[in-house]
C-alpha positions, -999 to +999 in steps of 0.1 A: +046-311-026+076-308-002+099-319-032+085-293-055+086-265-030+124-275-021+132-272-059+115-240-061+134-226-031+168-242-043+166-230-080+170-191-072+195-197-043+216-217-069+213-193-095+224-163-071+254-186-057+264-195-093+261-158-106+283-146-075+306-176-083+311-165-118+316-130-109+344-140-084+358-164-110+363-136-136+374-112-111+401-135-098+414-144-133+415-107-143+432-096-111+459-123-114+465-112-151+464-076-140+491-083-112+513-101-135+510-074-163+518-046-138+549-064-125+563-070-162+553-035-172+574-021-143+603-044-152+599-033-188+598+004-178+630+001-157+648-018-187+635+010-209+655+036-189+685+016-190+683+007-227+678+044-234+710+052-215+729+025-232+718+039-265+730+073-257+763+062-243+768+032-267+777+012-236+756-018-234+775-044-212+757-033-181+722-037-196+732-072-211+743-082-177+709-070-161+691-088-187+709-120-181+706-117-143+669-111-147+663-142-166+684-163-143+666-150-111+630-149-123+631-173-155+617-146-176+629-140-209+636-102-221+652-085-251+658-050-263+650-045-302+658-017-324+634+001-347+637-026-373+628-053-347+663-068-346+675-080-313+701-056-298+704-069-264+689-104-249+688-123-218+697-155-237+714-148-271+705-184-282+667-178-276+646-160-301+627-138-275+612-119-302+598-150-321+579-161-288+564-125-284+532-114-297+543-096-328+514-072-326+524-059-292+560-053-303+547-035-334+526-013-312+556-005-289+577+002-319+551+026-330+553+044-295+522+028-280+524+008-247+510-026-239+473-027-228+460-042-196+449-079-203+416-088-193+399-122-183+418-153-191+409-188-193+436-212-179+454-226-209+442-199-233+479-190-246+511-201-228+528-166-226+523-131-218+541-104-239+548-069-224+565-044-248+576-009-236+590+017-263+624+034-257+619+070-266+651+094-270+643+131-278+607+123-287+616+094-312+612+056-307+647+042-309+635+008-299+614-013-273+619-036-245+601-070-250+595-092-219+581-128-225+565-145-193+553-180-190+518-182-176+518-218-162+523-205-129+495-179-133+473-206-144+479-227-116+469-199-092+439-193-112+427-230-110+434-231-073+413-199-066+386-213-089+387-245-069+382-226-037+353-205-052+336-239-064+339-253-031+325-225-013+297-224-040+290-259-033+289-252+005+267-223+000+242-245-022+242-272+005+235-246+031+207-231+009+193-269+005+195-272+042+176-241+045+150-249+019+144-283+034+139-267+069+117-239+053+096-265+034+090-284+064+081-254+085+056-245+058+041-279+051+041-288+087+004-279+091-003-296+059+013-329+070-005-327+103-037-321+085-030-351+064-023-373+095-055-359+112-076-366+080-060-402+079-069-407+115-104-395+109-109-419+080-100-447+105-126-436+128-105-413+152-131-386+152-111-366+180-083-361+159-073-325+156-044-304+141-022-280+162-028-246+145+001-226+160+028-237+136+034-226+100+024-197+078-009-179+086-028-192+056-021-229+068-029-219+104-064-206+093-068-239+071-060-258+103-084-239+124-111-244+100-103-282+098-104-285+136-140-266+135-154-289+109-139-320+128-156-310+160-190-303+142-186-338+125-176-354+157-208-338+174-230-351+145-218-386+149-222-387+186-258-375+179-262-402+153-249-428+176-271-417+205-301-417+179-294-451+168-289-463+205-320-447+216-339-461+189-326-497+189-332-497+228-367-484+225-378-508+199-367-538+219-394-533+244-424-534+220-407-560+200-402-583+231-440-574+239-451-584+206-433-617+208-448-624+242-483-618+227-472-641+198-466-669+221-498-662+240-516-663+206-499-695+195-512-714+224-548-710+210-542-716+175-545-751+158-514-773+152-519-766+115-508-731+121-477-740+140-455-736+108-467-700+104-462-692+139-427-703+135-420-681+106-433-652+127-411-663+156-381-664+132-387-629+119-389-618+155-358-632+164-340-618+133-353-581+144-338-587+178-305-597+163-306-566+139-314-544+169-284-558+189-261-551+158-275-515+158-268-510+195-233-525+190-228-499+163-239-471+184-218-480+212-187-480+189-182-515+188-182-537+156-214-528+139-215-564+123-220-595+140-194-622+141-181-634+107-186-670+102-197-696+075-230-687+060-250-712+039-262-688+011-285-713-004-304-716+027-303-680+034-318-670+001-344-697+001-355-685+037-357-647+025-375-655-006-400-675+016-403-647+039-412-621+012-436-643-008-467-633+012-461-596+006-453-602-028-487-622-035-506-594-017-493-570-044-500-596-072-462-604-078-447-639-078-411-644-066-391-676-081-360-689-063-335-706-085-310-719-060-302-753-070-263-749-060-249-755-026-230-723-020-214-710+014-196-678+020-177-662+050-196-634+060-221-617+086-255-633+083-274-602+094-257-580+069-264-604+041-300-607+051-304-571+053-288-566+018-310-590+003-340-576+019-333-542+004-331-557-030-364-578-025-381-547-012-372-528-042-382-555-066-416-561-050-421-523-047-416-516-084-427-546-102-460-545-120-488-566-109-489-602-124-451-600-133-426-624-118-395-617-099-364-643-102-339-649-075-308-668-088-279-682-069-247-688-089-209-690-089-188-666-109-150-673-105-142-670-068-174-651-062-210-660-054-236-641-072-273-636-061-293-618-086-329-604-083-344-596-117-377-579-118-399-566-148-404-530-136-395-497-154-357-502-148-332-475-146-311-457-174-273-460-174-268-426-156-295-434-130-278-469-123-244-451-116-260-431-088-287-455-077-265-466-047-261-431-034-280-422-002-315-407-005-313-410-045-346-416-060-354-418-097-377-389-110-399-418-124-406-433-088-413-400-068-448-410-060-437-443-046-431-446-008-395-450+002-364-431+014-338-438-013-318-458+013-324-493+002-295-498-023-273-476-002-277-497+028-272-528+008-239-517-005-227-505+031-235-540+044-218-558+015-187-538+015-184-549+052-184-583+039-161-576+012-187-578-013-204-555-036-238-547-054-240-544-092-270-528-114-278-539-148-305-535-174-324-566-183-327-575-220-364-576-221-370-548-197-367-544-159-335-544-136-312-568-125-295-563-093-265-586-082-249-593-050-214-603-052-197-622-023-162-639-020-167-677-018-159-696+014-124-709+010-135-745+012-159-738-021-131-724-041 
């Protein structure tokens, strides 16, 4: 944007400077030609008076000597012609002065008309300047004085002046460019500050603000509006963190009490129930780890646990086993096809939470008596976990927005839920450099895939 603004400012400056430069260039050329013309016209008028006296007295030696001396001193050819355009006197009898002259001007002078002031001249546009002055005796034209000047020196002066004008124009444009850059920086400084503040907020620095005292009023108002928005956003995030911290802290006490009661009950259960008790213990320990992760997130630390090697085969089998009792109560069977041994580098809690969200949706929306298939596979350099159900499925438009927070299909408004399951799964997976994909099954239902990069040793 700054470049475009500089160009927009520089174009009118350049046009004005070039217009002034062209005006001065024309004025200089015209002025130089007029100055030379006035000098030659003055000389021609003086020679016309001497020629009139010579024609009256028939004594031409003095005038001839003046013409020769004039040519020697100034290097300018001059001659006096009679009414028939024949040379009567010349500064150089061997040179054809009249042949070098513009015949139209000589003809005008013999007709009693004086030479007209020349206008603008391009350097090199004609090598000579002809000035012809009529010689009038008793009201009749008796002849004319013809002066032919070489314009090479005039062209040199014009080019020199034009070079100075060009240099001055370039200097003015350079100053204009500097001014345009300075003005563009001043105008866009709040926008640049706003961009940096937005980038900082994107990296989690919610205290980033914009100094609203610089730049034009419109951008200062924009900076003030941004600061107000950022303040409210920071306040909302602080409230959210406080809520998560309080919730996770308050949930730990009843969870700890529940685990203690479980241990007390386990002491009175027969050994045959030990496997079930251990499964409940593992679920309790998992809830403790999840609450610890939420508490870290609320404190502004890394919301995920430490990234480590995760046996995806074991994790998928474990989560399917944990969800089978609930699925059975709803009349749904979960089948796990996890024959491959697959490992990923990820956060185990995040992957567990994402898979739980997918299994929760599959169990919730699957009709009674239908199966749910959980498959583990490899696609290129990624591990794939797909959860396939036989529920009502989603249309292409619904699948494109199903991962948005609080979105729920109009077909499922009567089902319990908040519309956060897939959104939370996507968030957890992105933290682990993965993603979630939704696709329609060929014979009805929905296929939701978790994609995660394989552990480097597996690739």
